[in-house]
KEMARDREN-193307 format. One record per residue (C-alpha): residue in three letters; x, y, z; residue number from 1; chain. Coordinates in Angstrom, 3 decimals, always signed. Layout:
% KEMARDREN-193307
<rec rest="ALA" x="X" y="Y" z="Z" nr="NUM" kette="A"/>
...
% end
This chain:
% KEMARDREN-193307
<rec rest="MET" x="-44.314" y="-38.952" z="-22.855" nr="1" kette="A"/>
<rec rest="THR" x="-42.267" y="-41.857" z="-24.165" nr="2" kette="A"/>
<rec rest="PRO" x="-38.997" y="-42.818" z="-22.413" nr="3" kette="A"/>
<rec rest="LEU" x="-37.015" y="-41.445" z="-25.351" nr="4" kette="A"/>
<rec rest="ASP" x="-38.964" y="-38.186" z="-25.222" nr="5" kette="A"/>
<rec rest="ALA" x="-38.247" y="-37.976" z="-21.485" nr="6" kette="A"/>
<rec rest="LEU" x="-34.531" y="-38.317" z="-22.225" nr="7" kette="A"/>
<rec rest="ARG" x="-34.783" y="-35.635" z="-24.902" nr="8" kette="A"/>
<rec rest="ALA" x="-36.499" y="-33.279" z="-22.468" nr="9" kette="A"/>
<rec rest="GLY" x="-33.443" y="-33.318" z="-20.207" nr="10" kette="A"/>
<rec rest="GLY" x="-31.030" y="-32.626" z="-23.033" nr="11" kette="A"/>
<rec rest="SER" x="-29.032" y="-29.592" z="-24.078" nr="12" kette="A"/>
<rec rest="PRO" x="-27.773" y="-28.728" z="-27.586" nr="13" kette="A"/>
<rec rest="ASP" x="-24.474" y="-27.471" z="-26.175" nr="14" kette="A"/>
<rec rest="ARG" x="-23.879" y="-30.651" z="-24.150" nr="15" kette="A"/>
<rec rest="ALA" x="-24.964" y="-32.741" z="-27.149" nr="16" kette="A"/>
<rec rest="ALA" x="-22.369" y="-31.052" z="-29.359" nr="17" kette="A"/>
<rec rest="GLU" x="-19.672" y="-31.572" z="-26.725" nr="18" kette="A"/>
<rec rest="ALA" x="-20.561" y="-35.268" z="-26.366" nr="19" kette="A"/>
<rec rest="ALA" x="-20.571" y="-35.791" z="-30.138" nr="20" kette="A"/>
<rec rest="ALA" x="-17.096" y="-34.255" z="-30.408" nr="21" kette="A"/>
<rec rest="ARG" x="-15.810" y="-36.277" z="-27.450" nr="22" kette="A"/>
<rec rest="HIS" x="-17.063" y="-39.692" z="-28.533" nr="23" kette="A"/>
<rec rest="GLU" x="-16.733" y="-39.328" z="-32.318" nr="24" kette="A"/>
<rec rest="THR" x="-19.330" y="-41.971" z="-33.114" nr="25" kette="A"/>
<rec rest="ASP" x="-22.014" y="-41.432" z="-35.726" nr="26" kette="A"/>
<rec rest="ARG" x="-25.280" y="-41.316" z="-33.782" nr="27" kette="A"/>
<rec rest="GLU" x="-27.660" y="-38.796" z="-32.254" nr="28" kette="A"/>
<rec rest="TYR" x="-26.631" y="-37.115" z="-29.003" nr="29" kette="A"/>
<rec rest="LEU" x="-29.138" y="-35.436" z="-26.700" nr="30" kette="A"/>
<rec rest="GLY" x="-26.846" y="-33.804" z="-24.147" nr="31" kette="A"/>
<rec rest="THR" x="-28.765" y="-35.329" z="-21.224" nr="32" kette="A"/>
<rec rest="PRO" x="-26.466" y="-35.522" z="-18.150" nr="33" kette="A"/>
<rec rest="LEU" x="-25.972" y="-38.806" z="-16.333" nr="34" kette="A"/>
<rec rest="PRO" x="-27.795" y="-37.728" z="-13.124" nr="35" kette="A"/>
<rec rest="ALA" x="-30.887" y="-36.964" z="-15.206" nr="36" kette="A"/>
<rec rest="ILE" x="-30.592" y="-40.305" z="-16.993" nr="37" kette="A"/>
<rec rest="ASP" x="-30.285" y="-42.120" z="-13.671" nr="38" kette="A"/>
<rec rest="ALA" x="-33.321" y="-40.308" z="-12.267" nr="39" kette="A"/>
<rec rest="LEU" x="-35.413" y="-41.514" z="-15.198" nr="40" kette="A"/>
<rec rest="VAL" x="-34.000" y="-45.018" z="-14.937" nr="41" kette="A"/>
<rec rest="ALA" x="-34.954" y="-45.120" z="-11.245" nr="42" kette="A"/>
<rec rest="GLU" x="-38.530" y="-44.175" z="-12.140" nr="43" kette="A"/>
<rec rest="TRP" x="-38.728" y="-46.857" z="-14.813" nr="44" kette="A"/>
<rec rest="ARG" x="-37.319" y="-49.510" z="-12.498" nr="45" kette="A"/>
<rec rest="ALA" x="-39.949" y="-48.668" z="-9.869" nr="46" kette="A"/>
<rec rest="GLU" x="-42.803" y="-48.818" z="-12.367" nr="47" kette="A"/>
<rec rest="LEU" x="-41.891" y="-51.794" z="-14.553" nr="48" kette="A"/>
<rec rest="SER" x="-41.584" y="-55.543" z="-14.078" nr="49" kette="A"/>
<rec rest="VAL" x="-38.290" y="-57.244" z="-14.931" nr="50" kette="A"/>
<rec rest="GLU" x="-39.717" y="-58.390" z="-18.257" nr="51" kette="A"/>
<rec rest="GLU" x="-40.897" y="-54.865" z="-19.065" nr="52" kette="A"/>
<rec rest="ARG" x="-37.516" y="-53.390" z="-18.091" nr="53" kette="A"/>
<rec rest="VAL" x="-35.697" y="-55.758" z="-20.418" nr="54" kette="A"/>
<rec rest="ALA" x="-38.103" y="-54.872" z="-23.231" nr="55" kette="A"/>
<rec rest="LEU" x="-37.588" y="-51.147" z="-22.615" nr="56" kette="A"/>
<rec rest="ALA" x="-33.817" y="-51.602" z="-22.519" nr="57" kette="A"/>
<rec rest="GLY" x="-33.938" y="-53.344" z="-25.878" nr="58" kette="A"/>
<rec rest="SER" x="-36.070" y="-50.568" z="-27.363" nr="59" kette="A"/>
<rec rest="LEU" x="-33.840" y="-47.781" z="-26.038" nr="60" kette="A"/>
<rec rest="TRP" x="-30.748" y="-49.506" z="-27.393" nr="61" kette="A"/>
<rec rest="HIS" x="-32.373" y="-50.011" z="-30.792" nr="62" kette="A"/>
<rec rest="SER" x="-32.946" y="-46.233" z="-31.067" nr="63" kette="A"/>
<rec rest="ASN" x="-29.170" y="-45.804" z="-31.463" nr="64" kette="A"/>
<rec rest="VAL" x="-29.324" y="-42.560" z="-29.469" nr="65" kette="A"/>
<rec rest="HIS" x="-26.243" y="-42.174" z="-27.278" nr="66" kette="A"/>
<rec rest="GLU" x="-28.017" y="-41.372" z="-24.008" nr="67" kette="A"/>
<rec rest="ALA" x="-30.716" y="-43.967" z="-24.714" nr="68" kette="A"/>
<rec rest="ARG" x="-28.043" y="-46.661" z="-24.986" nr="69" kette="A"/>
<rec rest="ILE" x="-26.554" y="-45.503" z="-21.685" nr="70" kette="A"/>
<rec rest="ALA" x="-30.030" y="-45.661" z="-20.114" nr="71" kette="A"/>
<rec rest="ALA" x="-30.640" y="-49.126" z="-21.586" nr="72" kette="A"/>
<rec rest="ALA" x="-27.535" y="-50.509" z="-19.906" nr="73" kette="A"/>
<rec rest="ARG" x="-28.248" y="-48.775" z="-16.612" nr="74" kette="A"/>
<rec rest="LEU" x="-31.728" y="-50.291" z="-16.540" nr="75" kette="A"/>
<rec rest="LEU" x="-30.011" y="-53.666" z="-16.096" nr="76" kette="A"/>
<rec rest="LEU" x="-27.601" y="-52.682" z="-13.314" nr="77" kette="A"/>
<rec rest="GLN" x="-29.642" y="-54.262" z="-10.533" nr="78" kette="A"/>
<rec rest="ALA" x="-27.694" y="-57.091" z="-8.898" nr="79" kette="A"/>
<rec rest="ARG" x="-30.772" y="-59.099" z="-7.880" nr="80" kette="A"/>
<rec rest="LEU" x="-32.619" y="-59.253" z="-11.175" nr="81" kette="A"/>
<rec rest="ARG" x="-34.823" y="-62.332" z="-11.297" nr="82" kette="A"/>
<rec rest="PRO" x="-35.239" y="-63.876" z="-13.751" nr="83" kette="A"/>
<rec rest="ASP" x="-32.183" y="-62.479" z="-15.532" nr="84" kette="A"/>
<rec rest="GLU" x="-31.560" y="-64.774" z="-18.507" nr="85" kette="A"/>
<rec rest="ALA" x="-33.273" y="-62.394" z="-20.958" nr="86" kette="A"/>
<rec rest="ALA" x="-31.215" y="-59.497" z="-19.579" nr="87" kette="A"/>
<rec rest="TRP" x="-28.025" y="-61.521" z="-19.979" nr="88" kette="A"/>
<rec rest="ARG" x="-28.877" y="-62.376" z="-23.604" nr="89" kette="A"/>
<rec rest="LEU" x="-29.500" y="-58.700" z="-24.292" nr="90" kette="A"/>
<rec rest="VAL" x="-26.159" y="-57.673" z="-22.789" nr="91" kette="A"/>
<rec rest="GLN" x="-24.371" y="-60.321" z="-24.840" nr="92" kette="A"/>
<rec rest="ASP" x="-25.987" y="-58.966" z="-27.990" nr="93" kette="A"/>
<rec rest="TRP" x="-24.799" y="-55.445" z="-27.163" nr="94" kette="A"/>
<rec rest="ILE" x="-21.183" y="-56.424" z="-26.523" nr="95" kette="A"/>
<rec rest="GLY" x="-20.302" y="-56.806" z="-30.197" nr="96" kette="A"/>
<rec rest="GLN" x="-21.867" y="-53.427" z="-31.033" nr="97" kette="A"/>
<rec rest="LEU" x="-19.788" y="-51.297" z="-28.632" nr="98" kette="A"/>
<rec rest="ASP" x="-18.010" y="-48.365" z="-30.236" nr="99" kette="A"/>
<rec rest="ASN" x="-17.156" y="-45.785" z="-27.563" nr="100" kette="A"/>
<rec rest="TRP" x="-15.953" y="-45.792" z="-23.980" nr="101" kette="A"/>
<rec rest="ALA" x="-19.073" y="-44.318" z="-22.329" nr="102" kette="A"/>
<rec rest="ILE" x="-21.453" y="-46.922" z="-23.732" nr="103" kette="A"/>
<rec rest="ALA" x="-18.843" y="-49.657" z="-23.272" nr="104" kette="A"/>
<rec rest="ASP" x="-18.474" y="-48.766" z="-19.580" nr="105" kette="A"/>
<rec rest="ALA" x="-22.244" y="-48.784" z="-19.059" nr="106" kette="A"/>
<rec rest="VAL" x="-22.673" y="-52.153" z="-20.772" nr="107" kette="A"/>
<rec rest="GLY" x="-19.636" y="-53.565" z="-18.977" nr="108" kette="A"/>
<rec rest="LYS" x="-21.213" y="-52.678" z="-15.629" nr="109" kette="A"/>
<rec rest="ALA" x="-24.470" y="-54.344" z="-16.670" nr="110" kette="A"/>
<rec rest="ALA" x="-22.499" y="-57.421" z="-17.714" nr="111" kette="A"/>
<rec rest="GLU" x="-20.675" y="-57.368" z="-14.369" nr="112" kette="A"/>
<rec rest="LYS" x="-23.950" y="-57.775" z="-12.462" nr="113" kette="A"/>
<rec rest="ARG" x="-25.055" y="-60.725" z="-14.543" nr="114" kette="A"/>
<rec rest="VAL" x="-21.677" y="-62.493" z="-14.448" nr="115" kette="A"/>
<rec rest="MET" x="-21.349" y="-62.158" z="-10.695" nr="116" kette="A"/>
<rec rest="ALA" x="-24.892" y="-63.468" z="-10.317" nr="117" kette="A"/>
<rec rest="ASP" x="-23.844" y="-66.643" z="-12.144" nr="118" kette="A"/>
<rec rest="LEU" x="-20.136" y="-67.380" z="-12.570" nr="119" kette="A"/>
<rec rest="ALA" x="-20.957" y="-70.145" z="-15.048" nr="120" kette="A"/>
<rec rest="ARG" x="-21.376" y="-67.283" z="-17.533" nr="121" kette="A"/>
<rec rest="LEU" x="-17.593" y="-66.877" z="-17.624" nr="122" kette="A"/>
<rec rest="GLU" x="-17.601" y="-69.542" z="-20.332" nr="123" kette="A"/>
<rec rest="GLU" x="-19.608" y="-67.194" z="-22.553" nr="124" kette="A"/>
<rec rest="VAL" x="-17.529" y="-64.160" z="-21.581" nr="125" kette="A"/>
<rec rest="THR" x="-14.425" y="-66.036" z="-22.749" nr="126" kette="A"/>
<rec rest="GLN" x="-15.754" y="-65.748" z="-26.296" nr="127" kette="A"/>
<rec rest="TRP" x="-15.487" y="-61.955" z="-26.102" nr="128" kette="A"/>
<rec rest="LEU" x="-11.714" y="-62.259" z="-25.858" nr="129" kette="A"/>
<rec rest="ALA" x="-11.525" y="-63.427" z="-29.482" nr="130" kette="A"/>
<rec rest="SER" x="-13.655" y="-60.570" z="-30.811" nr="131" kette="A"/>
<rec rest="GLU" x="-12.216" y="-58.195" z="-33.401" nr="132" kette="A"/>
<rec rest="ASN" x="-13.954" y="-55.432" z="-31.437" nr="133" kette="A"/>
<rec rest="ALA" x="-11.481" y="-54.157" z="-28.837" nr="134" kette="A"/>
<rec rest="TRP" x="-14.342" y="-52.856" z="-26.691" nr="135" kette="A"/>
<rec rest="ALA" x="-15.687" y="-56.411" z="-26.444" nr="136" kette="A"/>
<rec rest="ARG" x="-12.284" y="-57.706" z="-25.328" nr="137" kette="A"/>
<rec rest="ARG" x="-12.076" y="-54.907" z="-22.762" nr="138" kette="A"/>
<rec rest="SER" x="-15.600" y="-55.704" z="-21.553" nr="139" kette="A"/>
<rec rest="ALA" x="-14.491" y="-59.175" z="-20.498" nr="140" kette="A"/>
<rec rest="LEU" x="-12.269" y="-57.515" z="-17.898" nr="141" kette="A"/>
<rec rest="ILE" x="-14.856" y="-54.928" z="-16.849" nr="142" kette="A"/>
<rec rest="ALA" x="-17.440" y="-57.667" z="-16.348" nr="143" kette="A"/>
<rec rest="THR" x="-15.110" y="-59.679" z="-14.127" nr="144" kette="A"/>
<rec rest="ASN" x="-13.532" y="-56.800" z="-12.206" nr="145" kette="A"/>
<rec rest="PRO" x="-15.407" y="-57.593" z="-8.936" nr="146" kette="A"/>
<rec rest="LEU" x="-13.384" y="-60.812" z="-8.726" nr="147" kette="A"/>
<rec rest="ALA" x="-10.264" y="-58.668" z="-8.318" nr="148" kette="A"/>
<rec rest="LYS" x="-11.852" y="-56.716" z="-5.468" nr="149" kette="A"/>
<rec rest="LYS" x="-12.998" y="-59.632" z="-3.286" nr="150" kette="A"/>
<rec rest="ASN" x="-11.574" y="-59.624" z="+0.240" nr="151" kette="A"/>
<rec rest="ASN" x="-12.958" y="-62.960" z="+1.393" nr="152" kette="A"/>
<rec rest="ALA" x="-13.427" y="-64.743" z="-1.889" nr="153" kette="A"/>
<rec rest="LYS" x="-15.223" y="-68.078" z="-1.918" nr="154" kette="A"/>
<rec rest="PRO" x="-13.451" y="-71.083" z="-3.494" nr="155" kette="A"/>
<rec rest="GLU" x="-15.448" y="-70.737" z="-6.715" nr="156" kette="A"/>
<rec rest="GLU" x="-14.584" y="-67.037" z="-6.865" nr="157" kette="A"/>
<rec rest="LEU" x="-10.886" y="-67.800" z="-6.379" nr="158" kette="A"/>
<rec rest="ASP" x="-11.084" y="-70.309" z="-9.231" nr="159" kette="A"/>
<rec rest="ALA" x="-12.796" y="-67.704" z="-11.397" nr="160" kette="A"/>
<rec rest="ARG" x="-10.123" y="-65.149" z="-10.470" nr="161" kette="A"/>
<rec rest="GLU" x="-7.399" y="-67.512" z="-11.645" nr="162" kette="A"/>
<rec rest="GLU" x="-9.283" y="-68.068" z="-14.892" nr="163" kette="A"/>
<rec rest="VAL" x="-9.332" y="-64.318" z="-15.542" nr="164" kette="A"/>
<rec rest="LEU" x="-5.626" y="-64.076" z="-14.727" nr="165" kette="A"/>
<rec rest="ASP" x="-5.078" y="-66.648" z="-17.476" nr="166" kette="A"/>
<rec rest="TRP" x="-7.038" y="-64.364" z="-19.788" nr="167" kette="A"/>
<rec rest="LEU" x="-4.753" y="-61.495" z="-18.868" nr="168" kette="A"/>
<rec rest="VAL" x="-1.727" y="-63.510" z="-19.946" nr="169" kette="A"/>
<rec rest="ASP" x="-3.312" y="-64.029" z="-23.371" nr="170" kette="A"/>
<rec rest="LEU" x="-4.230" y="-60.334" z="-23.613" nr="171" kette="A"/>
<rec rest="LEU" x="-0.760" y="-59.013" z="-22.807" nr="172" kette="A"/>
<rec rest="ALA" x="+0.043" y="-58.920" z="-26.518" nr="173" kette="A"/>
<rec rest="ASP" x="-3.149" y="-56.999" z="-27.351" nr="174" kette="A"/>
<rec rest="ARG" x="-2.230" y="-53.799" z="-29.161" nr="175" kette="A"/>
<rec rest="ASP" x="-5.279" y="-51.800" z="-28.093" nr="176" kette="A"/>
<rec rest="TRP" x="-4.574" y="-49.130" z="-25.449" nr="177" kette="A"/>
<rec rest="HIS" x="-7.993" y="-49.501" z="-23.831" nr="178" kette="A"/>
<rec rest="VAL" x="-7.474" y="-53.233" z="-23.368" nr="179" kette="A"/>
<rec rest="GLN" x="-4.050" y="-52.650" z="-21.845" nr="180" kette="A"/>
<rec rest="LYS" x="-5.505" y="-50.037" z="-19.490" nr="181" kette="A"/>
<rec rest="ALA" x="-8.176" y="-52.540" z="-18.408" nr="182" kette="A"/>
<rec rest="ILE" x="-5.455" y="-55.130" z="-17.695" nr="183" kette="A"/>
<rec rest="ALA" x="-3.605" y="-52.633" z="-15.518" nr="184" kette="A"/>
<rec rest="THR" x="-6.796" y="-51.647" z="-13.673" nr="185" kette="A"/>
<rec rest="TRP" x="-7.691" y="-55.292" z="-13.007" nr="186" kette="A"/>
<rec rest="LEU" x="-4.264" y="-56.070" z="-11.581" nr="187" kette="A"/>
<rec rest="ARG" x="-4.112" y="-52.861" z="-9.540" nr="188" kette="A"/>
<rec rest="ASP" x="-7.477" y="-53.678" z="-7.989" nr="189" kette="A"/>
<rec rest="LEU" x="-6.296" y="-57.199" z="-7.179" nr="190" kette="A"/>
<rec rest="SER" x="-3.111" y="-55.811" z="-5.604" nr="191" kette="A"/>
<rec rest="LYS" x="-5.216" y="-54.142" z="-2.891" nr="192" kette="A"/>
<rec rest="HIS" x="-6.562" y="-57.524" z="-1.792" nr="193" kette="A"/>
<rec rest="ASP" x="-3.911" y="-60.044" z="-2.856" nr="194" kette="A"/>
<rec rest="PRO" x="-0.617" y="-58.217" z="-3.502" nr="195" kette="A"/>
<rec rest="GLU" x="+1.383" y="-61.451" z="-3.424" nr="196" kette="A"/>
<rec rest="ARG" x="-0.584" y="-62.832" z="-6.378" nr="197" kette="A"/>
<rec rest="VAL" x="+0.052" y="-59.685" z="-8.409" nr="198" kette="A"/>
<rec rest="GLN" x="+3.746" y="-59.751" z="-7.530" nr="199" kette="A"/>
<rec rest="ALA" x="+3.884" y="-63.351" z="-8.750" nr="200" kette="A"/>
<rec rest="PHE" x="+2.121" y="-62.330" z="-11.975" nr="201" kette="A"/>
<rec rest="LEU" x="+4.650" y="-59.561" z="-12.571" nr="202" kette="A"/>
<rec rest="ALA" x="+7.552" y="-61.867" z="-11.819" nr="203" kette="A"/>
<rec rest="GLU" x="+6.310" y="-64.437" z="-14.335" nr="204" kette="A"/>
<rec rest="HIS" x="+4.996" y="-62.178" z="-17.103" nr="205" kette="A"/>
<rec rest="GLY" x="+6.514" y="-58.736" z="-16.514" nr="206" kette="A"/>
<rec rest="GLU" x="+9.059" y="-59.092" z="-19.316" nr="207" kette="A"/>
<rec rest="VAL" x="+6.353" y="-59.519" z="-21.969" nr="208" kette="A"/>
<rec rest="MET" x="+4.009" y="-56.831" z="-20.621" nr="209" kette="A"/>
<rec rest="ARG" x="+3.689" y="-53.493" z="-22.373" nr="210" kette="A"/>
<rec rest="GLY" x="+5.914" y="-50.957" z="-20.663" nr="211" kette="A"/>
<rec rest="PHE" x="+3.180" y="-48.601" z="-19.476" nr="212" kette="A"/>
<rec rest="THR" x="+1.012" y="-51.527" z="-18.312" nr="213" kette="A"/>
<rec rest="ARG" x="+3.842" y="-53.019" z="-16.273" nr="214" kette="A"/>
<rec rest="LYS" x="+4.770" y="-49.675" z="-14.726" nr="215" kette="A"/>
<rec rest="ASP" x="+1.164" y="-48.907" z="-13.873" nr="216" kette="A"/>
<rec rest="VAL" x="+0.770" y="-52.212" z="-12.039" nr="217" kette="A"/>
<rec rest="ALA" x="+4.214" y="-52.159" z="-10.411" nr="218" kette="A"/>
<rec rest="LYS" x="+3.445" y="-48.839" z="-8.724" nr="219" kette="A"/>
<rec rest="ALA" x="+0.566" y="-50.516" z="-6.873" nr="220" kette="A"/>
<rec rest="VAL" x="+2.512" y="-53.394" z="-5.290" nr="221" kette="A"/>
% end
């Protein structure tokens, strides 16, 4: 049984119809629940080398099946993936193709692992901020979210955190709701570990923030 056939076997027509209505993107839906996808992904990880996993992820993504794209991203969630340059290139290729929140979240989490493994990749993530695809802009914040959650951040992580805060300033004028929600989430997460920095951000930029974004963040500090 091929990996795609294994995903199909766990599907349900009713769940597929619900997912198609929810995500409103033109592709095949299998109705395979996330726990079943993760169980298959765990099997594939155990059986395949890193190179083989990356190849499988690319193949699943290319199928353009909703659950297969979720599985492709989740195949690359491992933090200690060595070597990981091919995985990083694959994630970068996917970023510009994102078109719904479920796949965007899965790819954002895969990107997060690769960025935190090598903070030099922030330079490449910066390019996502200029994308016409709002999901790509949002992914820049998903991929860097662990920087907001660090309790004992290293100097290089603090520098990276400040770089992302500069991104947030540039994104405050973004008209996409999902981007604004990601800004609020990033700042709320940072407020749990460095509330003074978030208060300073609000004091300096609060007047130009979208109303719901500012209120969402202000409730956390």
